[in-house]
Residue frames as a rotation matrix with the C-alpha (Angstrom) as fourth column:
UNK 1
0.582 0.813 0.000 0.00
0.813 -0.582 0.000 0.00
0.000 0.000 -1.000 0.00
UNK 2
-0.424 -0.725 0.543 1.35
0.730 -0.628 -0.269 3.38
0.536 0.282 0.796 -0.96
UNK 3
-0.010 0.411 -0.912 0.80
0.902 -0.390 -0.186 5.94
-0.432 -0.824 -0.366 1.79
UNK 4
-0.786 -0.364 -0.499 1.70
0.162 -0.901 0.402 8.82
-0.596 0.236 0.768 -0.50
UNK 5
-0.804 0.538 0.253 -1.37
0.286 -0.023 0.958 8.21
0.521 0.842 -0.136 -2.64
UNK 6
0.129 0.862 -0.491 -3.68
0.951 0.033 0.308 8.90
0.282 -0.506 -0.815 0.29
UNK 7
0.001 -0.093 0.996 -4.40
0.184 -0.979 -0.091 12.58
0.983 0.183 0.016 1.04
UNK 8
0.328 0.125 -0.937 -3.62
0.907 0.238 0.349 12.25
0.266 -0.963 -0.036 4.75
UNK 9
-0.662 -0.665 -0.346 -1.50
0.734 -0.670 -0.115 15.40
-0.156 -0.330 0.931 4.89
UNK 10
-0.761 0.420 0.494 -4.20
-0.006 -0.766 0.643 17.49
0.648 0.487 0.585 3.22
UNK 11
0.282 0.910 -0.304 -6.93
0.345 0.200 0.917 16.21
0.895 -0.364 -0.258 5.54
UNK 12
0.123 -0.315 -0.941 -4.82
0.992 0.025 0.121 16.82
-0.015 -0.949 0.315 8.64
UNK 13
-0.872 -0.484 0.070 -3.91
0.488 -0.871 0.063 20.32
0.030 0.089 0.996 7.43
UNK 14
-0.387 0.818 0.425 -7.57
-0.014 -0.466 0.884 21.18
0.922 0.336 0.192 6.82
UNK 15
0.479 0.574 -0.664 -8.62
0.620 0.314 0.719 19.92
0.621 -0.756 -0.205 10.25
UNK 16
-0.244 -0.658 -0.713 -5.80
0.954 -0.294 -0.056 21.84
-0.172 -0.694 0.699 11.92
UNK 17
-0.900 -0.087 0.428 -6.71
0.243 -0.913 0.326 25.02
0.363 0.398 0.843 10.08
UNK 18
0.030 0.989 0.148 -10.36
0.091 -0.150 0.984 24.73
0.995 -0.016 -0.095 11.07
UNK 19
0.403 0.078 -0.912 -9.44
0.870 0.277 0.408 24.09
0.285 -0.958 0.044 14.70
UNK 20
-0.632 -0.702 -0.328 -7.18
0.761 -0.641 -0.094 27.15
-0.145 -0.309 0.940 14.77
UNK 21
-0.689 0.455 0.565 -9.94
0.017 -0.768 0.640 29.31
0.725 0.450 0.522 13.26
UNK 22
0.367 0.896 -0.252 -12.44
0.263 0.160 0.951 28.08
0.892 -0.415 -0.177 15.85
UNK 23
0.964 -0.087 -0.253 -10.14
0.248 -0.065 0.967 28.19
-0.100 -0.994 -0.041 18.87
UNK 24
0.626 -0.759 0.181 -6.95
-0.263 -0.424 -0.867 30.28
0.735 0.495 -0.465 18.34
UNK 25
0.390 -0.485 0.783 -5.60
-0.910 -0.075 0.407 29.25
-0.139 -0.872 -0.470 21.78
UNK 26
0.785 -0.017 0.620 -5.13
-0.040 0.996 0.077 25.72
-0.619 -0.085 0.781 20.45
UNK 27
0.790 -0.439 -0.427 -2.41
-0.566 -0.258 -0.783 26.84
0.234 0.861 -0.452 18.04
UNK 28
-0.175 -0.936 0.304 0.50
-0.983 0.182 -0.006 25.30
-0.049 -0.300 -0.953 19.98
UNK 29
-0.173 0.175 0.969 -1.24
-0.337 0.914 -0.225 21.96
-0.926 -0.365 -0.099 20.42
UNK 30
0.832 0.550 0.078 -2.53
-0.090 0.271 -0.958 21.83
-0.548 0.790 0.275 16.86
UNK 31
0.531 -0.716 -0.453 0.90
-0.796 -0.238 -0.557 22.55
0.291 0.656 -0.696 15.40
UNK 32
-0.399 -0.698 0.594 2.52
-0.855 0.518 0.034 19.92
-0.332 -0.494 -0.804 17.63
UNK 33
0.123 0.530 0.839 -0.06
-0.105 0.848 -0.520 17.29
-0.987 -0.024 0.160 16.72
UNK 34
0.916 0.206 -0.345 0.20
-0.333 -0.092 -0.939 18.18
-0.225 0.974 -0.016 13.03
UNK 35
0.147 -0.950 -0.276 3.98
-0.963 -0.074 -0.257 17.78
0.224 0.304 -0.926 13.05
UNK 36
-0.443 -0.262 0.857 3.75
-0.589 0.806 -0.058 14.44
-0.676 -0.531 -0.512 14.87
UNK 37
0.485 0.719 0.498 1.13
-0.033 0.584 -0.811 13.09
-0.874 0.377 0.307 12.45
UNK 38
0.851 -0.205 -0.483 3.06
-0.521 -0.219 -0.825 14.21
0.063 0.954 -0.293 9.37
UNK 39
-0.173 -0.975 0.142 6.26
-0.985 0.172 -0.019 12.71
-0.006 -0.143 -0.990 10.80
UNK 40
-0.263 0.155 0.952 4.60
-0.320 0.917 -0.238 9.36
-0.910 -0.367 -0.191 11.51
UNK 41
0.798 0.589 0.124 2.99
-0.041 0.259 -0.965 9.29
-0.601 0.765 0.231 8.06
UNK 42
0.606 -0.623 -0.494 6.35
-0.783 -0.362 -0.505 10.13
0.136 0.693 -0.708 6.52
UNK 43
-0.455 -0.878 0.149 8.31
-0.890 0.444 -0.101 7.35
0.022 -0.178 -0.984 8.21
UNK 44
0.217 0.636 0.741 5.58
-0.625 0.674 -0.395 4.70
-0.750 -0.377 0.543 8.35
UNK 45
0.873 0.152 -0.464 6.32
-0.473 0.500 -0.725 3.26
0.122 0.852 0.509 4.89
UNK 46
-0.060 -0.977 -0.206 9.91
-0.731 0.183 -0.657 2.54
0.679 0.111 -0.725 5.91
UNK 47
-0.581 -0.108 0.807 8.84
-0.746 0.467 -0.474 0.60
-0.326 -0.878 -0.352 9.00
UNK 48
0.473 0.832 0.290 6.02
-0.567 0.539 -0.623 -1.23
-0.674 0.130 0.727 7.23
UNK 49
0.722 -0.250 -0.645 8.26
-0.549 0.360 -0.754 -2.27
0.421 0.899 0.123 4.33
UNK 50
-0.357 -0.921 0.155 10.91
-0.809 0.222 -0.545 -3.44
0.467 -0.320 -0.824 6.80
UNK 51
-0.205 0.364 0.909 8.47
-0.761 0.524 -0.382 -5.81
-0.615 -0.770 0.170 8.49
UNK 52
0.797 0.597 -0.091 7.74
-0.502 0.573 -0.648 -7.76
-0.335 0.562 0.756 5.32
């Protein structure tokens, strides 16, 4: 399965943007969660391919 074909980054970015518009105080948490999710999505294919 190719993770790059799924629009995960775009969906996460949209959700983060909406959350920041609704509640600006969440900016620090939203940015931290966004970076963690993008990092996990970025390295997941290397770990999944290594298990097979």
